N, C-alpha and C positions, 0 to 999 in steps of 0.2 A: 290402226297403228302402222307406222312406217319404220321399217328396220333398215339401217345402213350396214351392209356386211362387207367388212374389209375395205371400206371406202370405194368399192368398185361396183357393187350391186345393191339396188334398192328393192326391198320386198314390201309391197303395199297390201296389207291384209284386207283393205276395203274392197278392192277390185281383184285381189288374188293374182297379182302380176309380179314378175321379176323383170327389172329394168337395168341394163348395163349403163353405168354412169357415163354421160356425155355422148352416147350414141343412139339413145331412144330405142335400143334393141330390147324388145319386150316379149316375155313368154307368159301366157295365161295358164295358171295352174288349175287342175281339177279341184273341186271342193275338199275331198279327203286329203289331198296333198297339201293344200293351203292350211287346213286345220293342223295337220301333222307338223308342218314347218313352223307355224306360229307357236305351237306348244314347245317344240324343241328350243326355239330362239328365246322363249320367255326367260330362261335362266341358262345362258351359255356355260358349259362346263359341268352342268348337273347331269347325272346319269338318270335317265328315265327308263323304268322297266317296261317290258312289253305289255303287261296287263294294264298299267296306267295309261299307256298310249292307246290301247284298244278301247278303253273306257272313254277317254277324252275325245277321240276322233270318231268313233263309231257308236258306242253304246249311248252316249248322251244325246246323239242325234236320232235315236230310235232305230239305229241300224245294227246289223250283226257283222262284226269283222272277224278276221282270223289272222293267224301268223302269216299266212300266205299273202293276204291283202297288205299287211304291214310291210312285209319284205318288198312287195311289188312297188309300193309308193315310195319307200326309201330309195329303191333303185332308180325310179323315175326322177326323184329330186336330185340324186347324185349326178345323173346324166345331164340334167339341165344346168347344174352349177358347173360341171366340167366343161360344157359347151360354152358357158359364159366366162371361162378362164379361171375358175376357182375349184381346186380339188381338195379333198380331205376335209370338207366342212363338217360332214356328218360321220361320226366315228361309231363303229360297232363295239359294244362291250360284251364279250362272249358270255353266253348263258344268262345274261341279264336284259340288255336292251341297247339303247343308243344315246348319244350325247353330241352336242356341238363342240367342235374343237376349241378348247379354251385359249389356244394361241391365236385364234382369228378374232379380230376386234368386231364387236357388234354393238351398235348404238341404236336407240329407239326414240321416236317422237310420237306424240299423240296427234292423230289426224284432226281431231276437233280443235286443237290449238294451232294447227297449220293446215289450212284447207287445201293446200296445193297437193295434187296427186303427183305420182312419180314422174309422169311425162311433163308436168308443169315446171319441174325443176330444171329443165333444159330448154334452150332457145329452139325456135322452129328452124327446120332445115329447108334448103331450096328443093323445088319439086323433083329435080333429077335424082338427088341423093335419097329423097323420101321414097321414090319408086324403087330404087335399088334396095332400100331397107325392106319394103313390102315383099319384094321377090325373095329376099333372104329369109324373112319371117315365114313366108309360105313354105319354103324349102325345109326350114327347121321343124315346122308343124307336121309336115308329111313324114319327116324322118322319125319324129317322136311317135307318131301313130304307127308306123311300121315296126318300131321297136316294141311297142306295147303288144301288137299282134304277134310278133315273133316270140315274145316272152310267154304269152298265153298258149301258143301252139306248141312250143318246144320245151319250155322250162316249167310249165305248170300243168302238164298233162295229168288228168285225174287218175288216181289209182283206185283199184277195186276195194270197196269197204268190206271188211270181214265182220260179219255180225255174229255175236255170241248169244245164243238163246238160253233162257233159263225160265223155269216154272217155280214160282214161290208164292205160297198162300193163295193159290188160284189166279195169280197174276202171270200173264204171258209177257215176260220182260226180254227185250232185245237190246243188247249192249253194242254200241257202234265202234268199240275199240276191242282189240284182241286180249281181253283180260284172262288171267289164269283162273283155274277153278277156285283157288283160295280167295282171290280178289272178288270173284263173282259172289261167293258166299257172304262176304262182308258187305258188298254193294247191294245185295238183295234186301238186307235189313234197312239200309239207308233209303233205298227207293220206296220200300213199304212205308217207312215213316213219312216220307215226303208226300206220298199219295194220301195217307191218313190226314196230314195237315191241311190238305185241300178237300177233304171229305169225299175222296174218290174211291169207289169200290171196284175191284176187278171182277170181270165176268167174261163169259165166252164170246161176247160181242165186241170186246175192245182189246187193244194191244198197246204195250208200253215200250217206249224207246228212251234210252239214257246214254249220255256221253258227257265228256268234259275235256277242257284244255288244261293240260298240266300246269300247275302254278310253280313259280320260282320257290315259294315257301312249301317245303315238303309236308308241313303240318295241316294243309288243307287241300281240297280238290281244285280250287281255282274257279274257272268259269265252267259251269255245268248246264246241261240242257235236259229237261224232262218233258216228254211228249206222250199224251194219252190219246190214242186214235181209234176211230171206229174201224173195225176189221172188215175188210172186203174179201173177195174170192182169193184163194191161195195165200191167205194171211197178208194180203196187201193192205196198206194204210189208206183210209179215206179221209174223212174230216178229223182234224187234230186240234187239241188244246195244248199249248206249249207254255212251259214255265222256265225262266232263265234265272240262274244263280251266279253271282259274281265272286263269292267267297264262301263256298259251301264247305263246312268243316267235316273232316272224316270222323 
């Protein structure tokens, strides 16, 4: 698909590029950013919640995403569009997710019906101007890389994980979020049921881990992770079998 955004930027999903109309100024997007932008542009003005975006961009590709990953790629996309002269394309909807600004015009055409790529839409430029363009593109690429490194070093510093331990029906359960005692008692039953559904029995040689990403819908857990691991020295986890749940009911 080829998206025309505000008549000034062409987004080609086939090669994952953003091109400034008339200048052949092109930015190559990483695959997650490309999938994220294509999903948002599929229905401009529609609000996409975080869980849907995580499923579309990461889960369906066999990957595991997080809110941190989603925020990082949203930030990268916003910076690229700002560099190309378009601000406020992607709007944040507090506590829910993101949407494309409905006041910005977006049109789409099928690549199969129009075999031209974004760069084919514009005439070739003389060598001197092309060299200047290549220098500018190299500079932009370096700036983008430095921004990503800066974000990882200063804005995404990992915090210490507080593990809550519980022993329930012979199961050594480790919760990766700071649940209260009341929550742990309820979750112990949930974890035991999940283990039973997989015909897994707890013993002294294994250890269980459980965590979840909170859902917008308070009636369910949202995205949950259950891992059963072989226990090593000092309760360390060795080989693990993991199960993922995308809408685990409480």
